[in-house]
N, C-alpha and C positions, 0 to 999 in steps of 0.2 A: 540439330540434334546433339545432346550432350552424351558423349561416349565415356562410360564408366566414371562420370563425374570429373574427368580430367580438365574440363574447361570452366569449372565453377570458380567464381571469384573468391579470393581468399580474404577472410575477415582480418582486418588490420587495425591496430590501435592508432596508427597514423592516419589512415584513410577513412576510418569508420568510427570516429570518436564517440558520436552520440548513440550509435547502435551498441557499441561496447558498454557505454554508461547505462543504457537501458537494460542490457543483459545483466550488468552488475546489480542493478536495483531489483530485477526479477529474481536473481539468485538470492539476494538478501531477503526478499519477500518469501521465498521458499524456505529459507532457513528460519525465518520468523514463524511461519506456519507450523513447521515441524517442532521447533524449540518451545514456542509459547502456546500456540493454540492446541496442538496435539499432546504436548508433554509438560505444560504448565511451568515453564522456566527451569525444567530439570537440567542441571549443569552437564549431565552426561549425554544429553540428546541434541546433537547437531548433525546435519548431513555430512557424511564423509566425503572427502575430496574426489575419490574415484567415481562414486555415484553421482555427485553434483556435476562433475565434468561431463559425464555421459549424458545427463539430462540437458545440459546447456548445448552440447554438441548436436543432439537430436533437434533442438529448436533451430540451431544455425543451419543444419542441413535441410530440414523439411519445410521450414517456414521462411527462412531468409534465402534459401537456395544458394548457400555459400558453403565454403569449407573452412575448417579452423584447425590449427595445429595445437599441440599440447601446451605450448608457451602461452598463447592467448587464452586458452581454456583455463589454465592454471591462474592466470591473472584475474580473470572474471570471477572465478570461484573464491580466490583469496580475498579480493576486495569486497565481494558479496558478503563473505563471512564478517569482515571488519565493519562493513556498513550495518549489518544486523546487530553487531555488538554495540555500535554507536546508538542505534535505535533503542536497544535494551537499556542502556545507561540513561538516555533521554526520558524513556518511559518511567524509570524509577524516580528520576528527579521530578517529573510532572506529577507522579502519584503522590509524592510528599506534599505538593502544593494543594492538590484538590482534596486530600484527606482533611485539610484544615477548613474546608468550606462548610457552611451551614447546610443542613439537610435539604431545606427548601431550595437553596441555590443549586444543589446537586440535581434535584428533580427538574428544575427549570432548564438547566443546561442540557440534561439528558433528553428532555422533550424537544429541544432544538435539533439535537442530533437525530432523533427519531423522525422528525419532520424532514430533515435533510435526506435521510436514507429513503424515505418514501418517494422523494423527488428523483433520486437516483434510479429507483425501481421503475419509475414511469418513463425514464429515458430523457428527462428534461435537462439533466446536467451530467457531465462526464460521460456522455454517450459515446464519445470518440474512443474510449478505452475498451469498449466491447470488442471482443476478439472473434472474428469470423474464421474458424479453423479451416473450413472447407475452401474458402477463398484463398487463404494463405497457403494451403497445401497445393492448390492448383496453380496459383499465380505468383506466389511469393509475396513479399511485403515492400517492394520497391516504391510503392505509392505512399508509404508511411513517412511522415515527418518525425523522425526519431528524436530530434531535439525537443520538439513540443511534447511528444509522447513520453519521453523521459521525465520532463517536468511534471506533467499531469499525473503520471503514475505515482510519483513521489508525493505530490500534494494530496492526492486521494488516499494514498496509503497512510499518510500522516493522520488524516481524519479518522480512518478506520482504527488506527492504533490508539488515538485519543478516545474514541468511543469505547474501545475495549477497556481502557484505563478507568473511564467513568463507570462503566458497567460493573467492573470488579469492585470498585470502591463503594458504589451505592448498594450493591447486593450484600456486601459484608458489613454495612453500617448497622449499628445496634437498633436503630429505628426500623430498618427494613427487616431485620431478623425477628422483630416483634409483630410483623404483619402476617395475615393469613394468606393462603394460597391465592395468587392472582391479584392481590390488593396493590402490590407495587406497580404492576402494569396499569391498573386502573388510575392510580395517582398520576403517573406519567402521562397517561392517555388524556387526562383532563387538561393538562398543560398543552399537549399537542393540539387538542381541539380548539383551544384559545388561539393558537398560532394560525390554524386553518381558517379562522374567522377574520383575520387581519386583511387589510387591503393588499392587492397584488404587490404594490410598492413596498409595503412593510414586510411581506413574506419574502420578497427578493432580498431585502436588507438582512433578514435572518440568514439566508443562504450565503450571501456574500461575506458576511462577518465570519462565518465558519471557514470559508475558502481563503479569505485574506489572512486569517490567523495561521492557517496551515501553510500558506505561501511564505509567510514570514519565517516560520520554522524551517522550511525548505531552504530559504536563502541563508540561514545561519548554520547549515550543515557543515561537516568537515569535508572539504574537497580533497583531502588526502585519501579518501576512500573511493575515489573515482578518478577518471582521467581529467586533466585540467579543463576548466570551462571558461 
C-alpha cells in the first residue's frame, strides 16, 4: 500500500532518460497542437509553463505512478517548447520545397499519405502507440519500452506534420482553388484507389517509403532538445 504517495519512485533525468525524452516529445506535441492546429502558427499562442508543467505532472502521477519535482518538470517543458520550435522551423523549410512541386506530384504524394493513414486506422501499423488510459491508470506503464515508444512517437509525429504541410500546400494551390466542392477529394481518391489495387508487396513498399523518410528526419533531429541518446 502506498501511503500518501510517499513511496512513489521519483522521475529522474539520470535513471529514466527515455521516459523523460518521451515526455519532452509529448509536450512538444501538445505545443504543436495548440500553436499550429488550434491557432494556425499564431506567434502569441504557446502553452504557458505553469499549465504545461501541471499537465506533465498529471501524466507522471496518474500513468507512470511516479512523482516529479519542479526541476524535472521545468526541464521537460523547456525542452518540449524548444523541440516544438525545431519542428516549426523544419516545417517551414519543407513547405518551401513542396511548394515547388508540380500539382500532379502533390496529388500523388497526398494519396500515398491518405493510404498510409487508412492503414493506421485499421491498426496494421503504429498500433503500439495506441494508449489504453484505463490500463495505464490502474497498472501504470512499467511494461512500456520507452526507448522504442519515444522513437515511434517521433517518427509517426513527423509523418503527421508532413501530411499537414502537404494538405496546407495543396488546398491553397491555385488549381485546387479553381475546383468545385469535393473535387479535390475525388482527384486524390482516384490515386488512392490505384494504390489499393497494387500487390501486397507494392503496397507495403509505399508504406515503408513513408516510414523510412520519416525515420531519416528523426535521425537528423537536434539532440540538444532532449537528453543525450
